[in-house]
C-alpha positions as CSV (number, residue, x, y, z in Angstrom):
1,M,-14.5,54.1,-55.4
2,K,-10.8,54.1,-54.6
3,K,-8.6,55.7,-57.2
4,N,-6.5,53.5,-59.6
5,I,-8.8,50.4,-59.1
6,E,-8.9,48.5,-62.4
7,K,-11.8,46.4,-63.6
8,P,-11.4,42.8,-62.5
9,E,-11.5,39.9,-64.9
10,L,-14.9,38.3,-65.2
11,L,-14.2,34.6,-65.2
12,L,-16.8,32.0,-66.4
13,P,-16.9,28.2,-66.5
14,A,-16.8,26.5,-69.8
15,G,-17.9,22.9,-69.7
16,S,-18.0,22.6,-73.5
17,L,-16.8,24.5,-76.6
18,S,-20.3,25.9,-77.1
19,K,-20.4,27.2,-73.5
20,L,-17.0,28.8,-74.0
21,K,-18.2,30.7,-77.0
22,T,-21.4,31.6,-75.2
23,A,-19.5,33.0,-72.2
24,F,-17.4,35.3,-74.5
25,L,-20.4,36.3,-76.5
26,Y,-22.1,37.6,-73.3
27,G,-19.1,39.4,-71.9
28,A,-16.7,37.1,-70.1
29,D,-13.1,38.2,-70.1
30,A,-11.8,34.6,-69.5
31,V,-13.0,31.1,-69.0
32,Y,-11.7,28.1,-67.1
33,A,-12.0,24.6,-68.6
34,G,-10.5,21.2,-68.4
35,T,-10.4,17.8,-70.1
36,P,-12.0,14.9,-68.3
37,E,-8.7,13.0,-67.9
38,M,-6.7,15.3,-65.6
39,S,-8.8,17.7,-63.8
40,L,-11.8,18.1,-61.5
41,R,-13.9,18.3,-64.7
42,A,-14.8,14.7,-65.0
43,K,-18.1,15.5,-66.8
44,S,-16.4,18.0,-69.1
45,H,-17.4,17.7,-72.8
46,F,-14.1,19.1,-73.8
47,H,-11.4,17.1,-75.6
48,T,-8.1,18.2,-77.0
49,E,-9.2,19.1,-80.5
50,E,-12.1,21.2,-79.2
51,M,-9.9,22.8,-76.6
52,E,-7.5,23.8,-79.3
53,E,-10.3,25.4,-81.2
54,G,-11.6,27.1,-78.0
55,I,-8.3,28.6,-77.1
56,R,-7.8,29.8,-80.7
57,F,-11.2,31.4,-80.7
58,A,-10.5,33.1,-77.3
59,H,-7.1,34.5,-78.4
60,D,-8.6,35.8,-81.7
61,A,-11.1,37.7,-79.5
62,G,-8.5,39.0,-77.1
63,K,-9.8,36.7,-74.3
64,K,-8.1,34.1,-72.1
65,V,-8.5,30.4,-71.3
66,Y,-7.2,28.7,-68.1
67,L,-6.9,24.9,-68.1
68,A,-7.7,23.0,-64.9
69,L,-5.1,20.4,-63.7
70,N,-6.5,20.5,-60.2
71,L,-6.9,16.9,-59.2
72,F,-5.2,15.5,-56.2
73,S,-2.8,13.0,-57.7
74,H,-2.5,9.3,-56.9
75,N,0.4,7.2,-58.2
76,K,-1.7,6.1,-61.1
77,D,-2.0,9.7,-62.3
78,I,1.7,10.4,-62.5
79,E,2.5,8.5,-65.7
80,R,-0.2,10.5,-67.5
81,L,1.4,13.8,-66.6
82,G,4.0,13.6,-69.3
83,F,1.3,13.3,-71.9
84,F,-0.6,16.2,-70.4
85,I,2.5,18.4,-70.4
86,K,2.9,17.7,-74.2
87,T,-0.8,18.7,-74.6
88,L,-0.3,21.9,-72.6
89,K,2.7,22.9,-74.7
90,S,0.7,22.4,-77.9
91,L,-2.4,24.2,-76.6
92,N,-0.6,27.2,-75.0
93,P,-3.4,28.3,-72.6
94,D,-3.1,31.4,-70.6
95,G,-2.6,29.6,-67.3
96,V,-3.0,26.3,-65.5
97,I,-5.0,25.8,-62.4
98,V,-3.5,23.4,-59.9
99,S,-4.1,22.3,-56.3
100,D,-1.6,19.5,-55.7
101,P,1.9,20.7,-54.7
102,G,3.5,17.8,-56.5
103,I,1.7,18.7,-59.8
104,F,2.6,22.4,-59.2
105,Q,6.3,21.4,-59.0
106,Y,6.1,19.1,-62.0
107,V,4.5,21.7,-64.3
108,K,6.8,24.5,-63.1
109,K,9.8,22.3,-63.9
110,E,8.6,21.1,-67.3
111,I,7.0,24.5,-68.5
112,P,8.7,27.3,-66.5
113,S,7.0,30.0,-68.5
114,M,3.4,28.7,-67.8
115,P,1.5,30.9,-65.4
116,L,0.3,28.7,-62.5
117,H,-2.9,29.5,-60.6
118,I,-3.7,27.9,-57.2
119,S,-7.1,26.3,-57.1
120,T,-9.8,26.8,-54.5
121,Q,-9.2,23.1,-53.7
122,A,-5.9,24.1,-52.1
123,N,-7.8,26.0,-49.4
124,V,-6.0,29.3,-49.5
125,C,-7.6,31.1,-46.6
126,S,-4.8,33.3,-45.1
127,R,-2.1,35.8,-46.1
128,L,0.5,33.3,-44.9
129,T,-0.6,30.6,-47.3
130,T,-1.0,33.2,-50.1
131,D,2.6,34.4,-49.5
132,F,3.8,30.8,-49.5
133,W,2.4,30.2,-53.0
134,K,3.7,33.5,-54.2
135,N,7.2,32.5,-53.1
136,M,6.8,29.1,-54.9
137,G,6.1,31.0,-58.1
138,A,2.3,31.0,-58.4
139,K,0.9,34.0,-60.4
140,L,-2.6,33.8,-58.8
141,C,-4.4,32.3,-55.8
142,V,-8.1,31.5,-55.8
143,L,-9.2,32.2,-52.2
144,G,-11.3,29.6,-50.5
145,R,-15.0,30.2,-50.2
146,E,-14.6,30.1,-46.4
147,V,-12.7,33.4,-46.4
148,S,-14.7,36.4,-45.1
149,F,-14.6,39.7,-46.9
150,R,-12.6,41.3,-44.1
151,E,-10.0,38.5,-44.3
152,A,-9.9,38.8,-48.1
153,C,-9.2,42.5,-47.8
154,E,-6.4,41.9,-45.4
155,I,-4.9,39.3,-47.8
156,R,-5.2,41.8,-50.6
157,E,-3.5,44.5,-48.5
158,K,-0.6,42.3,-47.4
159,C,-0.1,40.3,-50.6
160,R,0.3,42.9,-53.4
161,D,2.7,40.9,-55.6
162,I,0.3,38.1,-56.5
163,K,-3.1,38.1,-58.2
164,L,-6.2,37.2,-56.2
165,E,-9.4,35.6,-57.4
166,I,-12.6,35.2,-55.4
167,F,-15.9,33.4,-56.1
168,I,-18.9,35.6,-56.5
169,H,-21.6,33.2,-57.7
170,G,-22.4,29.5,-57.8
171,A,-23.0,26.3,-55.8
172,M,-21.7,26.0,-52.3
173,C,-20.2,22.8,-50.9
174,I,-21.1,21.5,-47.4
175,S,-17.5,20.6,-47.0
176,Y,-14.3,22.7,-47.0
177,S,-13.9,24.1,-50.5
178,G,-14.8,20.8,-52.0
179,R,-12.4,18.7,-49.9
180,C,-15.2,16.1,-49.3
181,L,-15.2,12.4,-48.9
182,M,-19.0,12.0,-48.5
183,S,-19.6,11.2,-52.2
184,A,-16.8,8.6,-52.2
185,F,-18.3,7.0,-49.1
186,M,-21.9,7.1,-50.3
187,A,-21.4,6.4,-54.1
188,S,-17.8,5.4,-54.6
189,R,-17.3,8.6,-56.6
190,S,-14.6,10.9,-55.2
191,A,-15.2,14.6,-55.3
192,N,-11.4,15.1,-55.3
193,Q,-11.1,13.1,-58.5
194,G,-13.9,15.1,-60.2
195,I,-16.8,12.8,-60.1
196,C,-18.8,14.1,-57.1
197,A,-22.4,12.6,-56.8
198,H,-23.6,15.6,-54.8
199,S,-24.6,13.4,-51.9
200,C,-25.2,16.4,-49.8
201,R,-28.3,17.2,-52.0
202,W,-29.9,13.8,-51.5
203,K,-33.0,13.3,-49.4
204,Y,-32.3,11.5,-46.1
205,K,-34.9,9.7,-44.0
206,S,-34.0,10.5,-40.4
207,R,-35.0,10.8,-36.8
208,L,-32.1,11.6,-34.5
209,V,-31.8,12.8,-30.9
210,M,-28.4,14.1,-29.8
211,E,-27.1,15.1,-26.4
212,E,-23.9,17.1,-26.2
213,E,-21.5,15.8,-23.5
214,L,-21.1,19.1,-21.6
215,R,-24.8,19.9,-21.7
216,P,-26.6,16.9,-20.2
217,G,-30.4,17.0,-20.5
218,E,-30.4,19.3,-23.5
219,Y,-31.6,17.3,-26.4
220,L,-31.2,18.3,-30.0
221,T,-33.8,16.7,-32.3
222,M,-33.4,16.3,-36.0
223,E,-36.6,14.8,-37.6
224,E,-37.9,14.2,-41.1
225,D,-41.1,15.9,-42.1
226,E,-43.4,15.6,-45.1
227,H,-40.7,17.4,-47.2
228,G,-38.0,14.9,-46.3
229,S,-34.7,15.8,-44.7
230,Y,-32.1,17.8,-46.5
231,I,-29.7,18.4,-43.7
232,L,-26.6,19.2,-45.8
233,N,-28.2,21.3,-48.5
234,S,-26.6,24.8,-48.9
235,K,-28.2,27.6,-50.8
236,D,-26.3,29.0,-53.8
237,L,-23.7,31.7,-53.4
238,C,-24.6,35.1,-54.9
239,L,-22.5,38.2,-54.0
240,M,-24.3,40.6,-56.3
241,Q,-25.6,42.6,-53.4
242,K,-22.0,42.9,-52.1
243,L,-20.4,43.6,-55.5
244,D,-19.8,47.3,-55.0
245,K,-17.7,46.5,-51.9
246,I,-15.8,43.8,-53.8
247,L,-15.1,46.2,-56.8
248,Q,-13.6,48.8,-54.4
249,T,-11.0,46.4,-53.1
250,G,-8.9,45.6,-56.1
251,F,-9.3,41.8,-56.6
252,D,-8.0,40.7,-59.9
253,S,-10.5,38.1,-61.0
254,L,-14.2,37.4,-60.1
255,K,-15.1,33.8,-60.6
256,I,-18.5,32.2,-61.3
257,E,-18.9,28.5,-60.5
258,G,-20.9,26.1,-62.8
259,R,-19.0,23.9,-65.1
260,N,-21.9,21.5,-65.4
261,K,-24.6,24.2,-65.6
262,S,-26.7,25.0,-68.7
263,Q,-26.0,27.3,-71.6
264,Y,-28.6,29.7,-70.2
265,Y,-26.7,29.8,-66.9
266,V,-23.4,30.7,-68.6
267,A,-25.1,33.4,-70.7
268,Q,-27.1,34.9,-67.9
269,T,-24.4,35.1,-65.3
270,A,-22.0,36.5,-67.9
271,R,-24.4,39.2,-69.1
272,V,-25.7,40.2,-65.7
273,Y,-22.3,40.5,-63.9
274,R,-20.8,42.1,-67.0
275,K,-23.5,44.8,-67.0
276,A,-23.2,45.2,-63.2
277,I,-19.4,45.6,-63.3
278,D,-19.5,48.0,-66.2
279,D,-22.3,50.1,-64.7
280,Y,-20.4,50.4,-61.4
281,F,-17.3,51.7,-63.0
282,E,-19.3,54.1,-65.1
283,N,-21.3,55.5,-62.2
284,A,-20.3,54.1,-58.8
285,A,-22.2,56.7,-56.8
286,N,-25.6,55.7,-58.1
287,W,-25.0,51.9,-58.4
288,T,-27.5,49.6,-56.8
289,S,-27.9,45.8,-57.1
290,G,-31.7,45.5,-57.5
291,L,-32.0,45.2,-61.3
292,Y,-29.2,42.6,-61.5
293,M,-30.6,40.6,-58.6
294,E,-33.9,40.3,-60.3
295,E,-32.2,38.9,-63.4
296,L,-30.2,36.4,-61.4
297,K,-33.4,35.1,-59.9
298,T,-34.4,33.8,-63.3
299,L,-31.6,31.2,-63.0
300,Q,-32.2,27.8,-61.5
301,N,-31.2,28.3,-57.9
302,R,-31.6,26.8,-54.4
303,G,-32.1,30.2,-52.9
304,Y,-29.3,32.6,-52.5
305,T,-26.8,33.2,-49.7
306,T,-23.8,35.5,-49.3
307,G,-21.9,32.5,-47.8
308,F,-18.9,33.4,-45.7
309,F,-18.8,37.1,-46.9
310,D,-19.7,38.5,-43.4
311,G,-18.2,35.6,-41.5
312,I,-19.5,32.2,-40.5
313,P,-23.0,31.9,-41.9
314,D,-26.0,31.0,-39.8
315,S,-28.7,28.5,-40.6
316,G,-30.2,30.9,-43.2
317,A,-27.5,29.7,-45.6
318,Q,-29.1,26.3,-45.7
319,D,-32.4,25.0,-47.1
320,Y,-33.5,22.1,-45.0
321,D,-36.8,21.6,-46.8
322,D,-35.9,20.7,-50.4
323,T,-33.3,21.1,-53.2
324,S,-35.7,22.3,-55.9
325,S,-35.1,25.5,-57.8
326,K,-36.7,28.7,-56.5
327,S,-36.8,30.2,-60.0
328,S,-40.1,30.7,-61.8
329,W,-38.4,30.8,-65.2
330,R,-37.7,28.1,-67.7
331,N,-34.6,27.7,-69.9
332,I,-36.0,27.4,-73.5
333,G,-32.8,26.8,-75.3
334,Y,-30.3,28.7,-77.5
335,V,-30.1,29.8,-81.1
336,K,-28.3,27.3,-83.4
337,E,-28.9,29.3,-86.5
338,N,-30.4,32.7,-87.5
339,K,-31.3,32.5,-91.1
340,D,-33.9,33.8,-93.6
341,G,-36.2,35.3,-91.0
342,Y,-36.2,32.3,-88.6
343,L,-34.4,31.2,-85.5
344,I,-33.5,27.6,-85.3
345,V,-33.5,26.9,-81.5
346,D,-31.9,24.0,-79.7
347,L,-34.8,23.2,-77.4
348,R,-34.4,22.6,-73.7
349,N,-38.1,22.9,-72.4
350,K,-41.5,22.4,-73.8
351,I,-43.1,25.4,-75.6
352,Q,-46.5,25.8,-77.3
353,K,-48.5,28.2,-79.3
354,G,-49.3,31.4,-77.4
355,D,-46.2,31.2,-75.1
356,K,-44.5,34.4,-74.3
357,I,-40.7,34.0,-74.9
358,E,-37.9,36.3,-74.0
359,L,-34.7,36.5,-76.0
360,L,-31.6,37.7,-74.3
361,S,-29.5,39.6,-76.8
362,P,-25.8,39.9,-76.2
363,Y,-26.0,43.4,-77.7
364,K,-28.6,45.0,-75.3
365,F,-29.6,44.3,-71.7
366,E,-33.3,44.6,-72.0
367,P,-34.9,41.3,-73.1
368,E,-36.8,41.1,-76.4
369,T,-40.3,39.6,-76.0
370,I,-42.1,37.6,-78.6
371,I,-45.3,35.6,-78.6
372,I,-45.2,32.3,-80.3
373,D,-48.0,32.3,-83.0
374,K,-46.2,30.0,-85.5
375,M,-43.5,27.4,-85.1
376,Y,-42.1,24.4,-87.0
377,D,-40.6,21.1,-86.0
378,G,-36.9,21.2,-86.6
379,F,-36.7,17.6,-87.9
380,D,-39.3,17.7,-90.7
381,G,-40.4,21.4,-90.9
382,S,-44.0,20.6,-90.2
383,P,-46.2,23.2,-88.4
384,T,-46.8,22.4,-84.7
385,E,-48.7,23.9,-81.8
386,T,-46.6,22.2,-79.1
387,I,-43.1,20.7,-79.0
388,A,-40.9,19.3,-76.3
389,P,-37.2,18.2,-76.3
390,G,-38.1,14.5,-76.2
391,R,-35.9,13.5,-79.1
392,E,-32.1,14.0,-79.2
393,N,-31.0,17.3,-80.8
394,Q,-34.6,18.5,-81.0
395,T,-34.9,21.9,-82.6
396,V,-37.8,24.3,-83.3
397,K,-38.0,26.9,-86.0
398,I,-39.5,30.2,-84.9
399,P,-40.2,33.3,-87.1
400,I,-38.4,36.4,-86.1
401,N,-39.0,40.1,-87.0
402,P,-36.4,41.1,-89.6
403,K,-36.0,44.5,-88.0
404,T,-34.6,42.9,-84.8
405,S,-33.1,39.7,-86.2
406,A,-29.5,41.0,-86.1
407,L,-29.8,41.2,-82.3
408,F,-29.9,37.5,-81.9
409,P,-26.7,35.8,-83.3
410,K,-25.9,32.1,-82.9
411,L,-25.8,31.0,-79.2
412,T,-28.4,33.6,-78.1
413,V,-30.4,32.2,-75.2
414,L,-34.2,32.1,-74.7
415,R,-36.3,31.9,-71.6
416,A,-40.0,31.8,-70.6
417,F,-41.9,32.5,-67.4
418,A,-43.2,29.3,-65.8
419,G,-46.5,28.6,-67.6
420,G,-45.5,30.7,-70.5
421,K,-48.9,32.3,-71.3
422,L,-49.8,35.9,-71.1
């Protein structure tokens, strides 16, 4: 490891107040969030009062919150900017993420002291563009997912006076860093206004023969089989196997995608990358990615790819057969309350007597295993042998060993292997 390299910021998505607190519980240094009105967070569950609480919670813990204002503006959006500026002043976040040059200029004029971060939507893929935004007054640039590691290293070397952020985990877009019109065309939902329908994941019925103009007689056939046709479906980005190289380079922030993902996703990515980063800085010579990769495979995923890390990816970065998760694990839910020898769990998947459940403590990396021999319906307290999250706000009450109870505070997540039985 190079000398004088500092630990980068571990940045997690926060689609709700609960997920914000979960990210910090499991080791995030900062989160990015947004209200539905003015960002590419149209499905965000955050509103102003909750955002205020979240920022206060973060600052009390010595953490940071960045607010997204990264839509591409239309005339109809301009009149709302004044209201949003007032909100920004009252919330006092640690930075604002923007992509539209007009919005950048507007915020910079109205709140000169506010750190401005350039979103991945702005497609920063060269040192020239990075230098432009630095000269405009930006404090940080999020490099586009299309930037190779070699290119990112060159940008880091040539652009020392601005912070750089890179994506290390999350969904990949078939288009150029999210600059996609497919959803708008297929479903009248613009990805660039925060309401992408993920049309690239849909199943398409197709049989197509193409002949390229300069290669007459060479026919390229695209055909649907029994699985369907998922011609635009990318695997998910995961750079854990490259993390040691990334940590040697001196990037300022490592970003995880997933604003609409589950509580389990936020907790698991935070705890695994937190552990991996800390372990590397403690003993770089003996660091390997194997243990952490196995943990990341418990997340719902479409298969993993390193994306553009080594350059333009080949067809192995796509899954043309289906979009289903490759994980064999189920998200069981998270702890709403730990009280009097019981965990009250907000349920996300069916469990039954005899299931083997793993609890992921924020205080130790090794999962704690329990076998369900008793449980109680959260609504009426009645004993039950099987329970599913069919009703809204369904909870289940599970006995916990008093000796280990303190390891599982509110927001602790639980999981089970598919099938659940021993």
